[in-house]
N, C-alpha and C positions, 0 to 999 in steps of 0.2 A: 551502582547502576541498577535501576529497577527493571523488572521484566515488562516488556510491551509486546502486544500482538503485532505481527508483521505479515505482509503479503510479499512473497518472494518469487522472482522470475529467474530461472537459470538461463544463461546466455544460449541462444540458439533453439530454445524451446518455446512453444506457444502457451503452454499451460502455466498457471500461477498456483503457488502453494501457500496456504496459511500456516504460520508457525509462530514461534516466539523468540524474543531476543536471546535468551539463554542458549537455545539450540543453535542459533546462527552464530553467537559469540564463540561457542565451542568449535564450530566449523571454521570460522575465520582464524582462530588461534592455530588450528591445524595447518591452515594455509599460510601461516607466517605473519599474521597481522599483530603488531605489538599493542601493549595496553593503552598507550596514548592515542593511537589511531582508533582503537575500539571505543574509547571515551568520545572522541570526535564524531565517529559514526553514530553513536548512540544519541549524542546531542543534536546532530543534524536530523535524525529520524524523529526525535521528539519535537523538533521545530516544524515538522511536516514536509521535510525535503525528501526527495528520492535520492538514494545513494547507490552508486554502482561501484563494486569492488570485487576483485577476485572472481570474475565471471558470474556474479550475482547482482541483481538489481533488487534493492530493498525499499519498502515503503511502509510507513506506519499504517496499520489496519485499524481504522476508526470504527469501532463497533457501536458508538453512540449516535451515529448519523441515522436519523429516521427519515426515509424517503417518502413516507406517506404524506400526501399533500403537495409534494414537490413535483412528482411525476404524475401527470394527469392523463386520463384517457382522451383520445381525440374525437370520439364520436359526438360528444357534446358540442365541440367546436364546429363540426361538420353541419350539424342541424342548424346552428346559428348563422353559418356562413353561406347557406344555400341561396339566399336571396341576392348574393353578389354577382351571380352569373350575368 
């Protein structure tokens, strides 16, 4: 299993933490997760799924997503839409 960047939320808390698979795998082993289950969790995370287990919600943190050009400022739209009134 290769290391992957993860975003983790602890049940009952608002904040999310960025970590990696090896750190979470050690935590899950301490919480009694067997090797087959760890492989399944790793595969599900690699497939882009969110996984909740042992009071942790895990998601693959995709560092390759560039939001430039996807999220735009609205002021340009406002000036173009003023004539709609």
